[in-house]
C-alpha atoms as a printed R data frame, in Angstrom:
    type eleno elety resid chain resno       x       y        z
1   ATOM     1    CA   UNK     A     1   7.854 -27.005 -115.259
2   ATOM     2    CA   UNK     A     2   6.057 -24.157 -117.286
3   ATOM     3    CA   UNK     A     3   7.259 -20.860 -116.712
4   ATOM     4    CA   UNK     A     4   3.627 -19.405 -115.965
5   ATOM     5    CA   UNK     A     5   3.539 -21.986 -113.193
6   ATOM     6    CA   UNK     A     6   6.384 -20.918 -111.806
7   ATOM     7    CA   UNK     A     7   6.064 -17.115 -112.111
8   ATOM     8    CA   UNK     A     8   2.803 -17.682 -110.160
9   ATOM     9    CA   UNK     A     9   4.258 -19.626 -107.532
10  ATOM    10    CA   UNK     A    10   6.835 -17.275 -107.015
11  ATOM    11    CA   UNK     A    11   4.790 -13.929 -107.421
12  ATOM    12    CA   UNK     A    12   2.314 -15.325 -104.731
13  ATOM    13    CA   UNK     A    13   5.075 -15.859 -102.074
14  ATOM    14    CA   UNK     A    14   4.588 -13.564 -100.026
15  ATOM    15    CA   UNK     A    15   0.745 -13.220 -100.100
16  ATOM    16    CA   UNK     A    16   0.722 -17.340  -98.857
17  ATOM    17    CA   UNK     A    17   3.353 -16.236  -96.418
18  ATOM    18    CA   UNK     A    18   0.971 -14.054  -94.899
19  ATOM    19    CA   UNK     A    19  -2.383 -15.628  -95.869
20  ATOM    20    CA   UNK     A    20  -2.069 -19.554  -95.339
21  ATOM    21    CA   UNK     A    21  -6.213 -19.868  -96.330
22  ATOM    22    CA   UNK     A    22  -4.204 -19.202  -99.617
23  ATOM    23    CA   UNK     A    23  -2.113 -22.482  -99.493
24  ATOM    24    CA   UNK     A    24  -4.612 -25.451 -100.625
25  ATOM    25    CA   UNK     A    25  -5.150 -23.433 -104.469
26  ATOM    26    CA   UNK     A    26  -1.795 -23.350 -105.234
27  ATOM    27    CA   UNK     A    27  -0.640 -26.766 -104.221
28  ATOM    28    CA   UNK     A    28  -3.633 -28.619 -105.927
29  ATOM    29    CA   UNK     A    29  -2.455 -26.243 -109.462
30  ATOM    30    CA   UNK     A    30   1.324 -27.269 -108.491
31  ATOM    31    CA   UNK     A    31   0.411 -30.758 -107.828
32  ATOM    32    CA   UNK     A    32  -1.944 -31.315 -110.704
33  ATOM    33    CA   UNK     A    33   0.796 -29.916 -113.117
34  ATOM    34    CA   UNK     A    34   3.568 -31.910 -111.512
35  ATOM    35    CA   UNK     A    35   1.991 -35.024 -109.095
36  ATOM    36    CA   UNK     A    36   3.879 -36.248 -106.743
37  ATOM    37    CA   UNK     A    37   5.373 -39.835 -107.770
38  ATOM    38    CA   UNK     A    38   7.593 -42.748 -106.807
39  ATOM    39    CA   UNK     A    39   8.941 -42.532 -110.428
40  ATOM    40    CA   UNK     A    40  11.527 -40.149 -109.526
41  ATOM    41    CA   UNK     A    41  14.022 -41.167 -112.373
42  ATOM    42    CA   UNK     A    42  11.512 -40.522 -115.089
43  ATOM    43    CA   UNK     A    43  12.522 -36.626 -114.062
44  ATOM    44    CA   UNK     A    44  15.570 -34.876 -115.875
45  ATOM    45    CA   UNK     A    45  14.881 -32.004 -113.088
46  ATOM    46    CA   UNK     A    46  12.838 -32.713 -109.870
47  ATOM    47    CA   UNK     A    47   9.600 -30.497 -109.840
48  ATOM    48    CA   UNK     A    48  11.238 -29.620 -106.193
49  ATOM    49    CA   UNK     A    49  14.316 -28.416 -106.884
50  ATOM    50    CA   UNK     A    50  12.495 -26.442 -109.173
51  ATOM    51    CA   UNK     A    51  10.262 -24.643 -107.288
52  ATOM    52    CA   UNK     A    52  13.073 -24.035 -104.678
53  ATOM    53    CA   UNK     A    53  15.558 -22.542 -107.950
54  ATOM    54    CA   UNK     A    54  13.115 -20.350 -109.667
55  ATOM    55    CA   UNK     A    55  10.175 -19.351 -106.859
56  ATOM    56    CA   UNK     A    56  12.616 -19.637 -103.806
57  ATOM    57    CA   UNK     A    57   9.723 -21.428 -102.180
58  ATOM    58    CA   UNK     A    58  11.880 -24.046 -100.260
59  ATOM    59    CA   UNK     A    59   8.290 -25.085  -98.556
60  ATOM    60    CA   UNK     A    60   6.671 -26.108 -101.102
61  ATOM    61    CA   UNK     A    61  10.191 -27.876 -102.536
62  ATOM    62    CA   UNK     A    62  10.084 -29.966  -99.577
63  ATOM    63    CA   UNK     A    63   6.269 -30.643  -99.340
64  ATOM    64    CA   UNK     A    64   6.759 -31.997 -102.852
65  ATOM    65    CA   UNK     A    65   9.700 -34.392 -101.607
66  ATOM    66    CA   UNK     A    66   7.590 -35.703  -98.828
67  ATOM    67    CA   UNK     A    67   4.860 -36.419 -101.310
68  ATOM    68    CA   UNK     A    68   7.038 -38.276 -103.444
69  ATOM    69    CA   UNK     A    69   9.741 -40.068 -101.380
70  ATOM    70    CA   UNK     A    70   8.115 -40.809  -97.989
71  ATOM    71    CA   UNK     A    71   4.917 -41.053  -99.105
72  ATOM    72    CA   UNK     A    72   4.404 -42.748 -102.250
73  ATOM    73    CA   UNK     A    73   7.985 -44.377 -102.649
74  ATOM    74    CA   UNK     A    74   7.701 -46.192  -99.222
75  ATOM    75    CA   UNK     A    75   3.988 -46.945 -100.453
76  ATOM    76    CA   UNK     A    76   4.912 -48.500 -103.497
77  ATOM    77    CA   UNK     A    77   7.860 -50.567 -102.076
78  ATOM    78    CA   UNK     A    78   5.471 -52.081  -99.356
79  ATOM    79    CA   UNK     A    79   3.238 -53.026 -101.853
80  ATOM    80    CA   UNK     A    80   6.006 -54.886 -104.077
81  ATOM    81    CA   UNK     A    81   6.217 -57.313 -100.824
82  ATOM    82    CA   UNK     A    82   2.343 -56.947 -100.215
83  ATOM    83    CA   UNK     A    83  -0.635 -55.428 -101.239
84  ATOM    84    CA   UNK     A    84  -1.764 -52.202  -99.419
85  ATOM    85    CA   UNK     A    85  -4.665 -50.434 -100.380
86  ATOM    86    CA   UNK     A    86  -4.844 -46.849  -99.715
87  ATOM    87    CA   UNK     A    87  -7.608 -45.310 -101.580
88  ATOM    88    CA   UNK     A    88  -7.545 -41.926  -99.815
89  ATOM    89    CA   UNK     A    89  -4.022 -41.510 -101.264
90  ATOM    90    CA   UNK     A    90  -4.947 -39.733 -104.713
91  ATOM    91    CA   UNK     A    91  -2.223 -37.374 -106.998
92  ATOM    92    CA   UNK     A    92  -3.316 -34.294 -105.039
93  ATOM    93    CA   UNK     A    93  -3.897 -35.978 -101.674
94  ATOM    94    CA   UNK     A    94  -1.204 -34.114  -99.403
95  ATOM    95    CA   UNK     A    95   0.298 -36.762  -96.966
96  ATOM    96    CA   UNK     A    96   2.488 -36.599  -94.290
97  ATOM    97    CA   UNK     A    97   5.050 -38.529  -92.595
98  ATOM    98    CA   UNK     A    98   4.739 -38.729  -88.505
99  ATOM    99    CA   UNK     A    99   8.039 -40.260  -87.474
100 ATOM   100    CA   UNK     A   100   9.881 -38.341  -85.477
101 ATOM   101    CA   UNK     A   101   9.335 -38.865  -81.968
102 ATOM   102    CA   UNK     A   102  10.507 -37.385  -78.390
103 ATOM   103    CA   UNK     A   103  12.353 -39.995  -75.927
104 ATOM   104    CA   UNK     A   104   9.485 -40.300  -73.899
105 ATOM   105    CA   UNK     A   105   5.623 -41.088  -74.830
106 ATOM   106    CA   UNK     A   106   6.898 -42.382  -78.095
107 ATOM   107    CA   UNK     A   107   3.949 -43.766  -80.097
108 ATOM   108    CA   UNK     A   108   2.654 -47.281  -79.585
109 ATOM   109    CA   UNK     A   109   0.552 -49.678  -81.265
110 ATOM   110    CA   UNK     A   110  -1.994 -52.649  -79.798
111 ATOM   111    CA   UNK     A   111  -5.013 -54.884  -80.873
112 ATOM   112    CA   UNK     A   112  -7.556 -54.288  -79.429
113 ATOM   113    CA   UNK     A   113  -9.651 -56.868  -81.133
114 ATOM   114    CA   UNK     A   114  -8.705 -58.742  -84.621
115 ATOM   115    CA   UNK     A   115 -10.199 -55.834  -86.494
116 ATOM   116    CA   UNK     A   116  -8.964 -52.488  -84.322
117 ATOM   117    CA   UNK     A   117  -5.765 -51.352  -83.633
118 ATOM   118    CA   UNK     A   118  -5.416 -48.645  -80.836
119 ATOM   119    CA   UNK     A   119  -2.203 -45.699  -80.793
120 ATOM   120    CA   UNK     A   120  -0.862 -43.829  -78.467
121 ATOM   121    CA   UNK     A   121   1.496 -41.743  -78.090
122 ATOM   122    CA   UNK     A   122   3.509 -38.621  -79.402
123 ATOM   123    CA   UNK     A   123   5.191 -37.177  -82.905
124 ATOM   124    CA   UNK     A   124   7.022 -33.928  -82.088
125 ATOM   125    CA   UNK     A   125   7.403 -32.987  -85.816
126 ATOM   126    CA   UNK     A   126   5.421 -33.349  -89.040
127 ATOM   127    CA   UNK     A   127   6.783 -31.816  -92.395
128 ATOM   128    CA   UNK     A   128   3.496 -29.503  -93.418
129 ATOM   129    CA   UNK     A   129   1.377 -31.906  -90.728
130 ATOM   130    CA   UNK     A   130  -0.917 -29.554  -90.327
131 ATOM   131    CA   UNK     A   131  -2.124 -29.361  -93.886
132 ATOM   132    CA   UNK     A   132  -2.388 -33.042  -94.653
133 ATOM   133    CA   UNK     A   133  -5.072 -35.289  -95.631
134 ATOM   134    CA   UNK     A   134  -3.202 -38.246  -94.470
135 ATOM   135    CA   UNK     A   135  -0.736 -39.349  -92.361
136 ATOM   136    CA   UNK     A   136   1.876 -42.395  -92.390
137 ATOM   137    CA   UNK     A   137   2.032 -42.939  -88.505
138 ATOM   138    CA   UNK     A   138   4.625 -45.157  -87.222
139 ATOM   139    CA   UNK     A   139   4.512 -47.120  -84.119
140 ATOM   140    CA   UNK     A   140   6.286 -49.680  -81.818
141 ATOM   141    CA   UNK     A   141   4.440 -52.694  -79.500
142 ATOM   142    CA   UNK     A   142   4.606 -51.678  -75.923
143 ATOM   143    CA   UNK     A   143   7.381 -52.372  -74.640
144 ATOM   144    CA   UNK     A   144   9.574 -52.501  -77.732
145 ATOM   145    CA   UNK     A   145  12.058 -49.889  -78.536
146 ATOM   146    CA   UNK     A   146  12.326 -49.674  -82.461
147 ATOM   147    CA   UNK     A   147   8.945 -49.105  -84.635
148 ATOM   148    CA   UNK     A   148   7.108 -52.357  -86.163
149 ATOM   149    CA   UNK     A   149   4.335 -50.538  -87.538
150 ATOM   150    CA   UNK     A   150   3.266 -47.959  -90.072
151 ATOM   151    CA   UNK     A   151  -0.633 -46.584  -90.150
152 ATOM   152    CA   UNK     A   152  -2.373 -44.525  -92.566
153 ATOM   153    CA   UNK     A   153  -4.727 -42.186  -90.849
154 ATOM   154    CA   UNK     A   154  -7.061 -40.143  -92.729
155 ATOM   155    CA   UNK     A   155  -6.530 -36.452  -90.509
156 ATOM   156    CA   UNK     A   156 -10.189 -35.539  -90.575
157 ATOM   157    CA   UNK     A   157 -11.030 -38.806  -88.367
158 ATOM   158    CA   UNK     A   158  -8.551 -37.206  -85.764
159 ATOM   159    CA   UNK     A   159  -9.577 -36.215  -82.555
160 ATOM   160    CA   UNK     A   160  -9.584 -32.392  -82.181
161 ATOM   161    CA   UNK     A   161  -6.601 -30.905  -81.241
162 ATOM   162    CA   UNK     A   162  -4.625 -34.426  -81.473
163 ATOM   163    CA   UNK     A   163  -2.656 -32.357  -84.489
164 ATOM   164    CA   UNK     A   164  -1.120 -28.872  -83.006
165 ATOM   165    CA   UNK     A   165   0.424 -26.421  -85.632
166 ATOM   166    CA   UNK     A   166   4.190 -26.166  -84.745
167 ATOM   167    CA   UNK     A   167   5.852 -23.302  -85.283
168 ATOM   168    CA   UNK     A   168   9.742 -23.909  -86.754
169 ATOM   169    CA   UNK     A   169  10.214 -20.150  -87.950
170 ATOM   170    CA   UNK     A   170  11.125 -22.054  -91.204
171 ATOM   171    CA   UNK     A   171   9.652 -23.509  -94.639
172 ATOM   172    CA   UNK     A   172   6.639 -20.610  -93.823
173 ATOM   173    CA   UNK     A   173   4.615 -21.713  -96.732
174 ATOM   174    CA   UNK     A   174   3.601 -24.676  -95.465
175 ATOM   175    CA   UNK     A   175   2.428 -25.317  -91.790
176 ATOM   176    CA   UNK     A   176   4.049 -28.348  -89.723
177 ATOM   177    CA   UNK     A   177   2.512 -30.160  -86.482
178 ATOM   178    CA   UNK     A   178   2.792 -32.612  -83.775
179 ATOM   179    CA   UNK     A   179   0.731 -35.738  -83.178
180 ATOM   180    CA   UNK     A   180  -0.477 -36.851  -79.789
181 ATOM   181    CA   UNK     A   181  -3.358 -39.651  -79.573
182 ATOM   182    CA   UNK     A   182  -4.626 -41.396  -76.629
183 ATOM   183    CA   UNK     A   183  -6.160 -44.963  -77.198
184 ATOM   184    CA   UNK     A   184  -7.350 -43.602  -80.852
185 ATOM   185    CA   UNK     A   185  -8.493 -46.675  -82.670
186 ATOM   186    CA   UNK     A   186  -8.686 -47.694  -86.032
187 ATOM   187    CA   UNK     A   187  -9.300 -50.294  -88.329
188 ATOM   188    CA   UNK     A   188  -6.324 -52.891  -88.682
189 ATOM   189    CA   UNK     A   189  -6.151 -52.786  -92.449
190 ATOM   190    CA   UNK     A   190  -4.642 -49.327  -92.199
191 ATOM   191    CA   UNK     A   191  -2.007 -50.878  -90.519
192 ATOM   192    CA   UNK     A   192   0.907 -51.944  -93.083
193 ATOM   193    CA   UNK     A   193   0.865 -55.613  -94.119
194 ATOM   194    CA   UNK     A   194   4.651 -54.851  -93.941
195 ATOM   195    CA   UNK     A   195   6.261 -55.445  -90.585
196 ATOM   196    CA   UNK     A   196   9.324 -54.983  -88.282
197 ATOM   197    CA   UNK     A   197  12.436 -55.351  -89.752
198 ATOM   198    CA   UNK     A   198  11.026 -54.925  -93.741
199 ATOM   199    CA   UNK     A   199   9.772 -52.110  -92.833
200 ATOM   200    CA   UNK     A   200  12.171 -50.450  -91.001
201 ATOM   201    CA   UNK     A   201  14.532 -51.382  -94.088
202 ATOM   202    CA   UNK     A   202  11.711 -49.117  -96.349
203 ATOM   203    CA   UNK     A   203  11.816 -46.254  -94.215
204 ATOM   204    CA   UNK     A   204  15.345 -46.037  -93.816
205 ATOM   205    CA   UNK     A   205  16.301 -46.462  -97.914
206 ATOM   206    CA   UNK     A   206  13.644 -43.531  -98.602
207 ATOM   207    CA   UNK     A   207  14.404 -41.519  -95.544
208 ATOM   208    CA   UNK     A   208  18.102 -41.101  -96.711
209 ATOM   209    CA   UNK     A   209  16.862 -40.179 -100.640
210 ATOM   210    CA   UNK     A   210  14.752 -37.629  -98.695
211 ATOM   211    CA   UNK     A   211  17.825 -35.956  -97.368
212 ATOM   212    CA   UNK     A   212  19.542 -36.403 -100.389
213 ATOM   213    CA   UNK     A   213  16.311 -34.428 -102.532
214 ATOM   214    CA   UNK     A   214  16.083 -32.027  -99.626
215 ATOM   215    CA   UNK     A   215  20.189 -31.440  -99.821
216 ATOM   216    CA   UNK     A   216  19.460 -30.502 -103.588
217 ATOM   217    CA   UNK     A   217  16.263 -27.945 -102.858
218 ATOM   218    CA   UNK     A   218  18.344 -26.333 -101.056
219 ATOM   219    CA   UNK     A   219  21.106 -25.378 -102.756
220 ATOM   220    CA   UNK     A   220  18.511 -24.236 -105.559
221 ATOM   221    CA   UNK     A   221  16.718 -22.134 -102.881
222 ATOM   222    CA   UNK     A   222  20.256 -20.499 -101.938
223 ATOM   223    CA   UNK     A   223  20.909 -20.313 -105.980
224 ATOM   224    CA   UNK     A   224  17.407 -18.079 -106.118
225 ATOM   225    CA   UNK     A   225  18.818 -15.712 -103.283
226 ATOM   226    CA   UNK     A   226  22.433 -15.377 -104.560
227 ATOM   227    CA   UNK     A   227  20.411 -14.364 -107.961
228 ATOM   228    CA   UNK     A   228  17.924 -11.842 -106.082
229 ATOM   229    CA   UNK     A   229  20.050 -10.119 -103.491
230 ATOM   230    CA   UNK     A   230  22.723  -7.462 -104.896
231 ATOM   231    CA   UNK     A   231  25.701  -7.913 -103.209
232 ATOM   232    CA   UNK     A   232  29.364  -7.928 -103.376
233 ATOM   233    CA   UNK     A   233  31.123 -10.195 -105.562
234 ATOM   234    CA   UNK     A   234  27.586 -11.383 -106.562
235 ATOM   235    CA   UNK     A   235  28.342 -12.871 -109.985
236 ATOM   236    CA   UNK     A   236  31.405 -15.227 -108.438
237 ATOM   237    CA   UNK     A   237  28.995 -16.057 -105.776
238 ATOM   238    CA   UNK     A   238  26.185 -17.198 -108.277
239 ATOM   239    CA   UNK     A   239  28.902 -19.232 -110.332
240 ATOM   240    CA   UNK     A   240  29.833 -21.034 -106.958
241 ATOM   241    CA   UNK     A   241  26.719 -21.837 -105.941
242 ATOM   242    CA   UNK     A   242  25.668 -23.315 -109.603
243 ATOM   243    CA   UNK     A   243  28.610 -25.121 -109.364
244 ATOM   244    CA   UNK     A   244  27.422 -27.184 -106.019
245 ATOM   245    CA   UNK     A   245  23.977 -27.555 -107.472
246 ATOM   246    CA   UNK     A   246  25.347 -29.170 -110.370
247 ATOM   247    CA   UNK     A   247  27.549 -31.617 -108.400
248 ATOM   248    CA   UNK     A   248  24.568 -32.407 -105.945
249 ATOM   249    CA   UNK     A   249  22.587 -33.026 -108.686
250 ATOM   250    CA   UNK     A   250  24.911 -35.234 -110.186
251 ATOM   251    CA   UNK     A   251  24.985 -36.722 -106.833
252 ATOM   252    CA   UNK     A   252  21.345 -37.085 -106.034
253 ATOM   253    CA   UNK     A   253  20.633 -38.746 -109.282
254 ATOM   254    CA   UNK     A   254  23.324 -41.271 -108.161
255 ATOM   255    CA   UNK     A   255  21.239 -41.827 -104.716
256 ATOM   256    CA   UNK     A   256  17.978 -42.404 -107.082
257 ATOM   257    CA   UNK     A   257  19.633 -45.071 -108.894
258 ATOM   258    CA   UNK     A   258  21.346 -46.559 -105.806
259 ATOM   259    CA   UNK     A   259  17.732 -46.672 -104.160
260 ATOM   260    CA   UNK     A   260  16.001 -48.245 -106.830
261 ATOM   261    CA   UNK     A   261  18.533 -50.464 -107.175
262 ATOM   262    CA   UNK     A   262  18.848 -51.363 -103.402
263 ATOM   263    CA   UNK     A   263  22.662 -49.624 -103.023
264 ATOM   264    CA   UNK     A   264  24.477 -47.958 -100.529
265 ATOM   265    CA   UNK     A   265  22.896 -44.377  -99.927
266 ATOM   266    CA   UNK     A   266  24.497 -41.852  -98.943
267 ATOM   267    CA   UNK     A   267  22.675 -38.400  -97.518
268 ATOM   268    CA   UNK     A   268  24.646 -34.992  -98.777
269 ATOM   269    CA   UNK     A   269  27.553 -33.684 -100.801
270 ATOM   270    CA   UNK     A   270  29.806 -30.832 -100.056
271 ATOM   271    CA   UNK     A   271  28.145 -30.034  -97.131
272 ATOM   272    CA   UNK     A   272  31.096 -27.601  -95.770
273 ATOM   273    CA   UNK     A   273  30.430 -25.529  -99.019
274 ATOM   274    CA   UNK     A   274  26.576 -25.422  -98.393
275 ATOM   275    CA   UNK     A   275  26.914 -23.871  -94.793
276 ATOM   276    CA   UNK     A   276  30.024 -21.599  -95.928
277 ATOM   277    CA   UNK     A   277  27.138 -20.044  -98.636
278 ATOM   278    CA   UNK     A   278  24.312 -19.826  -96.059
279 ATOM   279    CA   UNK     A   279  26.531 -18.186  -94.162
280 ATOM   280    CA   UNK     A   280  27.724 -15.800  -96.539
281 ATOM   281    CA   UNK     A   281  24.563 -14.815  -97.757
282 ATOM   282    CA   UNK     A   282  23.151 -14.568  -94.190
283 ATOM   283    CA   UNK     A   283  25.781 -12.290  -92.618
284 ATOM   284    CA   UNK     A   284  25.259  -9.895  -95.712
285 ATOM   285    CA   UNK     A   285  21.478  -9.764  -95.572
286 ATOM   286    CA   UNK     A   286  22.264  -8.968  -91.322
287 ATOM   287    CA   UNK     A   287  24.629  -6.728  -92.108
288 ATOM   288    CA   UNK     A   288  22.373  -4.858  -95.254
289 ATOM   289    CA   UNK     A   289  19.375  -5.287  -93.912
290 ATOM   290    CA   UNK     A   290  17.352  -3.050  -96.016
291 ATOM   291    CA   UNK     A   291  18.824  -4.578  -99.389
292 ATOM   292    CA   UNK     A   292  16.965  -7.829  -99.546
293 ATOM   293    CA   UNK     A   293  13.151  -6.146  -99.864
294 ATOM   294    CA   UNK     A   294  10.575  -7.420  -98.696
295 ATOM   295    CA   UNK     A   295   9.261 -10.406 -100.231
296 ATOM   296    CA   UNK     A   296  13.268 -11.288 -100.375
297 ATOM   297    CA   UNK     A   297  13.827 -10.949  -96.776
298 ATOM   298    CA   UNK     A   298  10.439 -13.281  -96.052
299 ATOM   299    CA   UNK     A   299  12.367 -16.517  -97.467
300 ATOM   300    CA   UNK     A   300  15.575 -15.445  -95.533
301 ATOM   301    CA   UNK     A   301  14.077 -17.398  -92.385
302 ATOM   302    CA   UNK     A   302  14.938 -20.995  -94.577
303 ATOM   303    CA   UNK     A   303  18.740 -20.147  -94.413
304 ATOM   304    CA   UNK     A   304  17.988 -21.799  -90.771
305 ATOM   305    CA   UNK     A   305  16.957 -25.042  -91.947
306 ATOM   306    CA   UNK     A   306  19.927 -27.303  -91.171
307 ATOM   307    CA   UNK     A   307  19.596 -25.214  -87.412
308 ATOM   308    CA   UNK     A   308  16.067 -26.548  -87.341
309 ATOM   309    CA   UNK     A   309  16.265 -30.558  -88.871
310 ATOM   310    CA   UNK     A   310  19.118 -33.100  -89.614
311 ATOM   311    CA   UNK     A   311  20.311 -33.907  -92.785
């Protein structure tokens, strides 16, 4: 990733935090230079790690991971089994995976006729969902517990207010969402031809890989904070985080190789040490609120990532 590209993302963080209308232009520039891809083993260092490590923008990091892992890797694996065309999925398309559900009102799908599928239910958390152009929505047959289908929907076709912004108090440079549908009709061709157990296996595999990549990006973000907050024993802290990042990068690489060869996948490396560093930085900033400076203070929201999402 070029220094100029990184510098622009870093220098505009505060502006994008306060004015989300700047998001789209920044994301398109980022994704145009570093297109999300299912070919994750081709990267020496993942763009998601770069943008967290050098810019402190964990929101952009997670959005790139979603585009690559939950959109394009899932799409690639489905097409390895059966062809499924999604013309709307371009290199700069912002996609989001609508999968997380409440215990009740889970998403169901029923066929109205041979050509039309109707979706009803709720998704409670969609990373980057309010910014998305395209959703992958998981659903099940009425009366069944496990999801059996995945359907793509272009967000401009959704009913008004179907997507509601969700304030998570983390990842503030991207907007998250909930989704509520009530007998929403869509073309049956929007449904993946791969279903049931085969589909669940694909999504489980790439969901585990997503967690490993998020872990790597998060440690990169901790490294950014450690280098930009003047605090006692700063050099020792930087050394510790850089060591954690090197270990996690090796770990993530192994998980990617396992995923592409359909071997066992773990999720995250040394969680205890990551949480310990998180606590050190968080405690120092709480006790010394004037030290970080305004721009760094805005980024501290993401220290709560582990409290908000499960890795």
